[in-house]
N, C-alpha and C positions, 0 to 999 in steps of 0.2 A: 148161463150157458155161453161161455166165451168161445170165440173162434180160435183155432189152434195158433194162428199167428199172433193173436192178442195175448194168449197165454205165454208164448215164447218171449214176447216183448216184456211182459211183466216179470217173468223169471230172470231175464237178463238185467232188467233195471234193479231188481232186488238182490242180485248176486246169488240166485238159487240154482246152482249148477247140478245138484243131485236130486232134483224134483222131477217126478214123472207126472205129466199132466194128461188129462183126457178130456175130450170134447164130445158132447152129444149132438153137435151141430148136424151131422148127417144121420144120426140114429136117435130120433125122438122117443123110440120105444124104451130107451134106457131110463129116462126120467119117469115114464109111466110105470115101468116095472119096479122101480125103487120108491114110488110114491112121492116124488119130489117135484113133479110138474105142477105148476100153478094152473088152476082150472078156471079161475074167474078174475075179474078186475083188469086194470090196464096192462098188467104184466102177464096176462094169460098166455100159456105156452112156454114161458121161460121156466127155468129150474130154480127152486128154492136154494138158498145158500146152505150147503152142508159139507161136512168133512167125513170121509171114510178112510181110515188108516188101516193098511194091511201089513202083515209081517212078510218076511222073505219067502214064505210058503203060500202067500195069498189068503191067509186066514185074517178075517176082520178082527182087529184088536181094539178099535175105537170108532164110534160114530157120534156125530152131533148134527142136529138140524136146528138152525137158529130160528127164533120166532119171527124176526123181521129181516127183510132183505138188506136193510141198512146196518144190521148188527154183524160184527165180525165173529167168527167162530173162535173158540179157545184153542188156538194153535199149540200153545204150550201143553195142554192136556193131551193132544194127539201125539206130540213128540214124546211126551212122558210115557204114554202107552206103548209106543213103538220101542223105545229104548229099554223099557222094563220087561218087554215080552221076548225079545230075541237076544241071541248072543252077539254082542257088539263085534263088528268087523274092525280091522285096524283103522280104516278111514274114519270111523265114528269118533275115535279118540281126539281128532282135531276139532270136532264139533261139540264136544262135551261142555255143558254149561254149568255143571255141578262143581 
C-alpha cells in the first residue's frame, strides 16, 4: 500500500504517463473487502501485491495475487488481457509491442 505521492514518483521515474494508480492509505476497508490485507507477521496491515486490470467499462479482465511480496506480478499478462479485451484506441497504437 503505497502513498499517492510515492506512486506518482514511481510512475514518473518509469515513464508511465497513462497509468491510473489507487491508494488504500485512507481506506483500509479496500484491502479487507478484496481479501488482500496481510493479517499476521511483520507486514500485518499492509496489502499483498496484486494486479487488477479493468477494461474501459470497469469490467475486471485480469487478476493476479502473487504468492510473496518480493515477487513481481506478470505485468505482460495484465497488458495482454486489456489489449485483447477492448477495442484499441488510437493512442494504443503507439504502445503496441506486437
